[in-house]
MIRO-642628 format. One record per residue (C-alpha): x, y, z; residue number from 0; residue in one letter. Coordinates in steps of 0.5 Angstrom, whole numbers, m for minus. Layout:
[nuti [X,Y,Z],NUM,"A"]
...
! end
This chain:
[nuti [m50,14,m62],0,"M"]
[nuti [m43,17,m60],1,"A"]
[nuti [m38,14,m55],2,"A"]
[nuti [m37,17,m49],3,"E"]
[nuti [m30,17,m45],4,"A"]
[nuti [m30,13,m39],5,"I"]
[nuti [m25,13,m33],6,"R"]
[nuti [m23,7,m30],7,"R"]
[nuti [m20,7,m23],8,"S"]
[nuti [m13,3,m22],9,"V"]
[nuti [m10,3,m15],10,"P"]
[nuti [m8,10,m12],11,"N"]
[nuti [0,8,m11],12,"D"]
[nuti [6,9,m14],13,"H"]
[nuti [5,5,m20],14,"S"]
[nuti [m1,8,m22],15,"C"]
[nuti [2,10,m29],16,"L"]
[nuti [4,2,m30],17,"F"]
[nuti [m3,0,m28],18,"W"]
[nuti [m6,4,m33],19,"A"]
[nuti [m2,3,m39],20,"V"]
[nuti [m2,m5,m38],21,"A"]
[nuti [m10,m4,m37],22,"Y"]
[nuti [m11,m1,m44],23,"L"]
[nuti [m5,m4,m47],24,"A"]
[nuti [m7,m12,m45],25,"E"]
[nuti [m12,m12,m40],26,"G"]
[nuti [m7,m14,m35],27,"D"]
[nuti [m6,m11,m28],28,"V"]
[nuti [m3,m13,m22],29,"G"]
[nuti [4,m12,m18],30,"R"]
[nuti [7,m17,m22],31,"A"]
[nuti [6,m13,m29],32,"K"]
[nuti [8,m6,m26],33,"A"]
[nuti [14,m9,m24],34,"A"]
[nuti [15,m12,m31],35,"Q"]
[nuti [14,m5,m34],36,"L"]
[nuti [19,m2,m29],37,"R"]
[nuti [24,m7,m32],38,"E"]
[nuti [22,m5,m39],39,"V"]
[nuti [23,2,m38],40,"C"]
[nuti [30,0,m34],41,"A"]
[nuti [32,m4,m40],42,"Q"]
[nuti [30,1,m45],43,"D"]
[nuti [35,6,m42],44,"A"]
[nuti [40,1,m41],45,"L"]
[nuti [40,m1,m48],46,"R"]
[nuti [41,6,m51],47,"D"]
[nuti [47,7,m56],48,"P"]
[nuti [48,14,m53],49,"D"]
[nuti [48,12,m45],50,"P"]
[nuti [51,19,m43],51,"L"]
[nuti [46,23,m47],52,"T"]
[nuti [40,19,m45],53,"R"]
[nuti [42,19,m37],54,"A"]
[nuti [42,27,m38],55,"L"]
[nuti [35,27,m41],56,"L"]
[nuti [33,23,m36],57,"L"]
[nuti [36,27,m30],58,"G"]
[nuti [41,22,m28],59,"F"]
[nuti [48,21,m27],60,"N"]
[nuti [48,15,m31],61,"S"]
[nuti [43,10,m34],62,"V"]
[nuti [45,5,m29],63,"D"]
[nuti [43,10,m24],64,"E"]
[nuti [36,11,m27],65,"Y"]
[nuti [35,3,m28],66,"A"]
[nuti [36,2,m20],67,"E"]
[nuti [31,8,m19],68,"W"]
[nuti [26,6,m23],69,"I"]
[nuti [26,m1,m21],70,"R"]
[nuti [24,2,m14],71,"N"]
[nuti [16,1,m13],72,"E"]
[nuti [16,7,m9],73,"F"]
[nuti [18,11,m15],74,"H"]
[nuti [13,14,m19],75,"W"]
[nuti [13,14,m27],76,"G"]
[nuti [12,20,m31],77,"G"]
[nuti [14,23,m38],78,"E"]
[nuti [20,19,m39],79,"N"]
[nuti [17,12,m37],80,"E"]
[nuti [11,14,m42],81,"I"]
[nuti [16,14,m48],82,"I"]
[nuti [19,8,m46],83,"S"]
[nuti [12,4,m45],84,"L"]
[nuti [9,7,m52],85,"A"]
[nuti [15,4,m55],86,"K"]
[nuti [15,m2,m52],87,"H"]
[nuti [7,m3,m54],88,"Y"]
[nuti [8,0,m60],89,"G"]
[nuti [2,5,m58],90,"L"]
[nuti [1,12,m58],91,"E"]
[nuti [m1,15,m51],92,"V"]
[nuti [m5,21,m51],93,"A"]
[nuti [m4,24,m44],94,"V"]
[nuti [m11,28,m42],95,"V"]
[nuti [m8,33,m37],96,"C"]
[nuti [m12,36,m31],97,"C"]
[nuti [m7,41,m30],98,"E"]
[nuti [m6,44,m37],99,"S"]
[nuti [m13,42,m40],100,"M"]
[nuti [m9,39,m46],101,"Q"]
[nuti [m8,32,m49],102,"V"]
[nuti [m1,31,m50],103,"L"]
[nuti [1,25,m55],104,"C"]
[nuti [7,21,m54],105,"Y"]
[nuti [10,15,m59],106,"G"]
[nuti [6,18,m65],107,"S"]
[nuti [13,18,m69],108,"D"]
[nuti [14,11,m68],109,"L"]
[nuti [14,7,m74],110,"P"]
[nuti [11,1,m70],111,"A"]
[nuti [6,5,m67],112,"C"]
[nuti [m1,2,m69],113,"S"]
[nuti [m6,5,m64],114,"A"]
[nuti [m8,10,m59],115,"R"]
[nuti [m10,10,m52],116,"I"]
[nuti [m12,15,m47],117,"Y"]
[nuti [m10,16,m40],118,"I"]
[nuti [m12,21,m35],119,"L"]
[nuti [m7,25,m31],120,"Y"]
[nuti [m9,29,m25],121,"T"]
[nuti [m3,32,m23],122,"G"]
[nuti [m2,26,m18],123,"Q"]
[nuti [m5,20,m21],124,"H"]
[nuti [m6,16,m27],125,"Y"]
[nuti [m13,13,m29],126,"D"]
[nuti [m14,9,m36],127,"P"]
[nuti [m20,12,m40],128,"I"]
[nuti [m24,8,m45],129,"V"]
[nuti [m30,9,m49],130,"S"]
[nuti [m37,6,m49],131,"G"]
[nuti [m44,7,m49],132,"A"]
[nuti [m44,9,m42],133,"G"]
[nuti [m41,9,m35],134,"A"]
[nuti [m44,3,m33],135,"D"]
[nuti [m42,m1,m39],136,"I"]
[nuti [m39,m8,m38],137,"A"]
[nuti [m31,m9,m38],138,"V"]
[nuti [m32,m14,m44],139,"E"]
[nuti [m36,m8,m48],140,"Q"]
[nuti [m31,m2,m47],141,"E"]
[nuti [m26,0,m52],142,"Q"]
[nuti [m19,1,m50],143,"K"]
[nuti [m15,2,m56],144,"K"]
[nuti [m17,7,m62],145,"H"]
[nuti [m14,8,m68],146,"K"]
[nuti [m7,12,m69],147,"K"]
[nuti [m9,19,m69],148,"G"]
[nuti [m16,19,m68],149,"D"]
[nuti [m18,25,m64],150,"M"]
[nuti [m25,23,m64],151,"S"]
[nuti [m25,22,m56],152,"L"]
[nuti [m21,28,m54],153,"E"]
[nuti [m26,33,m53],154,"A"]
[nuti [m30,28,m48],155,"K"]
[nuti [m24,26,m45],156,"A"]
[nuti [m22,33,m43],157,"L"]
[nuti [m29,34,m41],158,"E"]
[nuti [m27,28,m36],159,"L"]
[nuti [m21,32,m34],160,"A"]
[nuti [m26,38,m33],161,"R"]
[nuti [m31,34,m28],162,"R"]
[nuti [m25,32,m24],163,"H"]
[nuti [m22,39,m23],164,"V"]
[nuti [m29,41,m21],165,"A"]
[nuti [m30,35,m16],166,"E"]
[nuti [m23,36,m13],167,"A"]
[nuti [m25,44,m12],168,"A"]
[nuti [m31,42,m9],169,"K"]
[nuti [m28,37,m4],170,"K"]
[nuti [m23,42,m2],171,"A"]
[nuti [m28,46,0],172,"K"]
[nuti [m32,41,4],173,"Q"]
[nuti [m30,40,12],174,"R"]
[nuti [m30,33,15],175,"R"]
[nuti [m31,32,22],176,"A"]
[nuti [m32,26,27],177,"K"]
[nuti [m39,23,30],178,"K"]
[nuti [m41,18,34],179,"I"]
[nuti [m46,14,30],180,"K"]
[nuti [m52,10,34],181,"C"]
[nuti [m52,3,32],182,"G"]
[nuti [m59,2,34],183,"G"]
[nuti [m63,8,30],184,"C"]
[nuti [m57,11,26],185,"G"]
[nuti [m57,18,30],186,"A"]
[nuti [m50,22,30],187,"L"]
[nuti [m48,25,36],188,"L"]
[nuti [m42,29,38],189,"S"]
[nuti [m38,25,43],190,"D"]
[nuti [m39,19,47],191,"A"]
[nuti [m42,23,53],192,"E"]
[nuti [m47,25,48],193,"A"]
[nuti [m48,18,46],194,"F"]
[nuti [m49,16,53],195,"A"]
[nuti [m55,21,54],196,"T"]
[nuti [m58,19,47],197,"H"]
[nuti [m58,12,50],198,"C"]
[nuti [m62,14,56],199,"G"]
[nuti [m67,19,53],200,"E"]
[nuti [m69,15,47],201,"V"]
[nuti [m72,8,46],202,"D"]
[nuti [m69,3,42],203,"H"]
[nuti [m71,m4,40],204,"D"]
[nuti [m70,m10,45],205,"D"]
[nuti [m64,m12,42],206,"D"]
[nuti [m60,m6,42],207,"F"]
[nuti [m53,m7,45],208,"A"]
[nuti [m51,0,46],209,"Y"]
[nuti [m47,m1,40],210,"D"]
[nuti [m44,5,36],211,"C"]
[nuti [m39,7,31],212,"E"]
[nuti [m34,13,30],213,"E"]
[nuti [m36,16,23],214,"V"]
[nuti [m34,22,19],215,"E"]
[nuti [m39,26,16],216,"V"]
[nuti [m38,31,11],217,"V"]
[nuti [m40,39,12],218,"I"]
[nuti [m41,43,6],219,"E"]
[nuti [m39,50,4],220,"E"]
[nuti [m43,55,8],221,"G"]
[nuti [m45,50,13],222,"E"]
[nuti [m43,52,20],223,"E"]
[nuti [m38,47,24],224,"L"]
[nuti [m41,44,30],225,"P"]
[nuti [m39,47,37],226,"E"]
[nuti [m33,43,39],227,"G"]
[nuti [m32,39,33],228,"T"]
[nuti [m25,38,30],229,"V"]
[nuti [m24,40,22],230,"D"]
[nuti [m21,34,20],231,"L"]
[nuti [m19,37,13],232,"N"]
[nuti [m15,43,17],233,"A"]
[nuti [m8,44,15],234,"D"]
[nuti [m6,43,22],235,"H"]
[nuti [m9,36,22],236,"V"]
[nuti [m5,30,20],237,"Y"]
[nuti [m8,23,19],238,"S"]
[nuti [m4,17,20],239,"F"]
[nuti [m5,10,19],240,"P"]
[nuti [m1,8,25],241,"S"]
[nuti [3,11,31],242,"L"]
[nuti [9,8,27],243,"E"]
[nuti [7,13,21],244,"H"]
[nuti [7,19,26],245,"Y"]
[nuti [13,17,30],246,"W"]
[nuti [17,17,23],247,"Q"]
[nuti [14,24,21],248,"A"]
[nuti [14,27,28],249,"A"]
[nuti [21,30,27],250,"P"]
[nuti [19,34,21],251,"F"]
[nuti [12,37,24],252,"I"]
[nuti [12,44,23],253,"G"]
[nuti [18,45,19],254,"E"]
[nuti [17,40,13],255,"E"]
[nuti [9,40,12],256,"D"]
[nuti [10,36,5],257,"A"]
[nuti [14,31,8],258,"L"]
[nuti [10,30,14],259,"V"]
[nuti [4,29,9],260,"R"]
[nuti [8,24,5],261,"S"]
[nuti [10,20,11],262,"I"]
[nuti [2,20,13],263,"A"]
[nuti [0,17,6],264,"A"]
[nuti [6,12,6],265,"A"]
[nuti [3,5,4],266,"A"]
[nuti [7,2,9],267,"T"]
[nuti [11,3,15],268,"V"]
[nuti [17,1,11],269,"D"]
[nuti [16,6,6],270,"E"]
[nuti [15,12,12],271,"A"]
[nuti [22,10,14],272,"M"]
[nuti [25,11,7],273,"I"]
[nuti [21,17,7],274,"L"]
[nuti [24,20,13],275,"A"]
[nuti [31,17,12],276,"G"]
[nuti [31,21,6],277,"G"]
[nuti [30,27,9],278,"A"]
[nuti [36,32,9],279,"G"]
[nuti [40,34,16],280,"P"]
[nuti [37,40,16],281,"N"]
[nuti [29,38,15],282,"A"]
[nuti [28,36,22],283,"Q"]
[nuti [25,41,27],284,"R"]
[nuti [31,44,32],285,"S"]
[nuti [27,43,38],286,"D"]
[nuti [26,35,36],287,"F"]
[nuti [31,32,41],288,"R"]
[nuti [29,36,47],289,"E"]
[nuti [21,35,45],290,"R"]
[nuti [22,28,43],291,"R"]
[nuti [18,25,50],292,"L"]
[nuti [13,31,49],293,"E"]
[nuti [11,29,42],294,"L"]
[nuti [11,22,43],295,"L"]
[nuti [6,23,49],296,"A"]
[nuti [2,27,44],297,"E"]
[nuti [2,21,39],298,"G"]
[nuti [0,16,44],299,"L"]
[nuti [m6,21,47],300,"K"]
[nuti [m9,22,40],301,"A"]
[nuti [m9,14,39],302,"K"]
[nuti [m12,13,45],303,"G"]
[nuti [m17,18,44],304,"S"]
[nuti [m18,19,37],305,"C"]
[nuti [m20,26,38],306,"S"]
[nuti [m13,30,39],307,"H"]
[nuti [m14,37,36],308,"S"]
[nuti [m8,36,31],309,"G"]
[nuti [m7,28,29],310,"Y"]
[nuti [m12,22,28],311,"K"]
[nuti [m11,15,27],312,"F"]
[nuti [m15,11,21],313,"S"]
[nuti [m12,4,24],314,"N"]
[nuti [m10,2,31],315,"F"]
[nuti [m4,m2,32],316,"R"]
! end
């Protein structure tokens, strides 16, 4: 029976490339390993016998500038780093690209290259690809490395890429809305008032403590959005992990949507501050100084009600 291409998952952070390659090359994953591999890339550039040309190819003024940049855990790895890692491990790195539906190989020309590994690139994230009898195979039984030049897994790896694109397209058409879930019977209600009415009209067990929780429900394409419900996938709705994230993004809302979403996706408040601080002087909305108090009030209202039409918070602080 031919082996299947299996996608393994690594954390969706700025170091996913390093996590993915380390998993396949040595089975070791972790922040310490990611930092080590960033340093590998830095040293590879610093040791280049032609630093000026290398800096030009890397897109930096100097290899020292690049080394400082790649050591920053908030910066993504890409093609330059794949080349350095292929050299470091003596591996052929086959990148299965979901955008172009092609397999791009790096390291094939290296004298020390002895094997091939596969990684999936979605356009925003890297995941390792292994092979085995099926998706439920134990980690101990999976095959992480393949023979150099072995293309037997390429077709199935590209099928993984097509599947990812199809799932992403389906998800993009879905809408998400907040509901109140009854802790007694599991009924989904539109809001707190509807939950109170439900509790008065429906008999529950004697131990029912009028408990409930806020949940998100998926509304498939073609289904109508319930009246009065906010579509959390709408372009004007941003999801912030905390009020601090919102406040860092507030100066750019309505002007730099890509930056706002990057700040909203920041793993920490410090990272959000770095992103906001790195924006150009003309990136802020022109009326921010005049509307600061109004924007702060909007954020506080959204945090308190969890149902503001423009913002929502996933954690409360």
